[in-house]
C-alpha positions in Angstrom: -13.4 -16.5 -21.5 -10.8 -16.2 -24.2 -7.9 -15.0 -22.7 -5.8 -13.5 -25.3 -8.7 -11.5 -25.7 -8.9 -10.9 -22.0 -5.6 -9.8 -21.5 -5.5 -7.9 -25.0 -2.5 -10.0 -26.7 -1.9 -10.2 -30.4 -0.4 -13.5 -30.2 -1.4 -17.0 -29.0 -0.2 -18.0 -26.2 1.6 -21.1 -26.0 -0.8 -24.2 -24.1 0.8 -24.5 -20.9 1.3 -20.8 -20.0 -2.2 -19.8 -21.4 -4.1 -22.1 -19.0 -2.2 -21.0 -16.2 -3.2 -17.5 -17.0 -6.6 -18.9 -17.4 -6.6 -20.2 -14.0 -5.5 -17.1 -12.4 -8.6 -15.3 -14.2 -11.0 -17.5 -12.8 -9.0 -17.3 -9.8 -9.5 -13.2 -9.5 -13.2 -13.8 -10.9 -14.4 -15.8 -8.0 -13.1 -13.9 -5.6 -14.1 -11.0 -6.8 -17.7 -12.3 -6.8 -17.5 -14.0 -3.0 -15.9 -10.2 -1.8 -18.9 -8.6 -3.9 -21.3 -10.8 -1.9 -19.6 -10.6 1.5 -18.9 -6.9 0.8 -22.7 -5.8 2.9 -21.8 -7.9 6.2 -18.2 -6.2 6.1 -16.8 -10.1 6.0 -13.6 -10.6 4.1 -13.6 -14.1 2.7 -10.7 -15.0 5.1 -13.0 -13.7 7.8 -15.6 -16.3 6.9 -13.3 -18.9 5.9 -11.8 -18.2 9.9 -15.7 -18.6 11.1 -16.4 -21.3 9.0 -13.4 -23.1 10.6 -14.4 -22.5 13.6 -18.6 -23.5 13.1 -16.3 -26.6 12.0 -14.7 -27.3 15.5 -17.8 -28.1 16.9 -17.8 -25.9 20.1 -13.9 -26.7 20.3 -11.7 -23.8 20.7 -8.7 -23.3 18.0 -5.0 -22.3 17.9 -3.9 -19.5 15.2 -2.0 -22.5 14.4 -4.7 -24.3 13.3 -6.6 -21.9 11.5 -4.3 -21.5 9.3 -3.1 -24.8 8.6 -6.6 -25.3 7.7 -7.5 -21.9 5.9 -8.5 -22.4 2.0 -6.4 -18.5 1.5 -3.1 -19.2 3.7 -2.3 -15.8 5.3 0.8 -14.8 7.0 -1.2 -12.8 9.4 -4.6 -14.1 11.1 -3.6 -13.0 14.5 -5.2 -9.9 12.7 -8.1 -11.4 10.8 -9.1 -12.7 14.6 -8.4 -9.4 15.9 -11.5 -8.0 13.3 -13.7 -11.1 14.2 -13.4 -10.2 18.1 -14.1 -6.4 17.5 -17.5 -7.8 15.4 -18.1 -10.2 17.9 -17.7 -13.2 16.2 -15.0 -14.8 17.7 -13.3 -15.0 21.1 -9.8 -15.4 22.2 -9.1 -17.2 25.5 -5.8 -18.0 27.2 -5.1 -21.5 27.4 -5.4 -22.8 31.2 -2.5 -25.9 30.7 -0.5 -23.4 28.5 -0.5 -19.6 29.0 1.6 -19.5 26.5 -1.0 -20.8 24.1 -4.0 -18.7 22.4 -7.3 -20.4 22.1 -10.2 -19.0 19.7 -13.8 -20.0 19.5 -16.8 -18.4 17.8 -19.4 -17.0 19.9 -23.4 -17.4 19.0 -23.2 -14.1 17.3 -20.5 -15.3 14.8 -22.6 -18.5 14.0 -25.7 -16.5 14.2 -23.6 -14.4 11.2 -22.6 -17.3 9.7 -26.3 -18.7 8.9 -26.9 -15.5 7.3 -23.8 -16.0 4.6 -24.7 -19.4 4.4 -27.5 -18.8 2.4 -25.9 -16.2 0.4 -22.7 -17.7 0.1 -24.6 -21.4 -1.8 -26.7 -18.6 -3.8 -23.6 -16.8 -5.1 -21.9 -20.5 -5.7 -24.7 -22.1 -7.6 -24.7 -18.4 -9.6 -21.0 -18.4 -10.4 -21.6 -22.8 -11.0 -24.9 -22.5 -13.4 -23.8 -22.6 -16.4 -21.9 -26.7 -15.3 -23.8 -29.8 -15.8 -23.0 -31.9 -12.0 -20.7 -34.8 -14.9 -18.7 -31.3 -16.3 -18.1 -30.5 -12.8 -17.3 -33.9 -11.3 -14.7 -33.7 -14.3 -13.4 -30.7 -13.3 -12.4 -31.7 -10.0 -11.2 -34.5 -11.1 -8.5 -32.5 -13.4 -7.9 -29.6 -11.1 -7.4 -32.2 -8.1 -4.5 -33.1 -10.5 -2.7 -30.2 -9.4 
């Protein structure tokens, strides 16, 4: 992707700025493709992320703070995300018996089943997004991105 052409600018953009803009454009493109893949299931990227975090808890509930800490895309309104997942019956919210101020969230069997379907779709989408890269190039890209 030629950044200057994409943002329709005449002059050459300084390398540092061009790099940041390029990363932002790539991020937007990836988010668009992932959102499009999830759209038929009426699941957002953030909701999908919450479901994966809860599955990773291996049956143990998580609280809102844990979800916020582990989310790829940080959001201020995780409660709203959880509320939407509750309406879809993908997660449950319980009051912690030992600390009534603490809310625990766990994934339901229906949520796990939906996630199994989504896993296949997301794996296919990721493969399509990265099909131009060799394994060595992906390793190199990850090494470079790690420097951030």
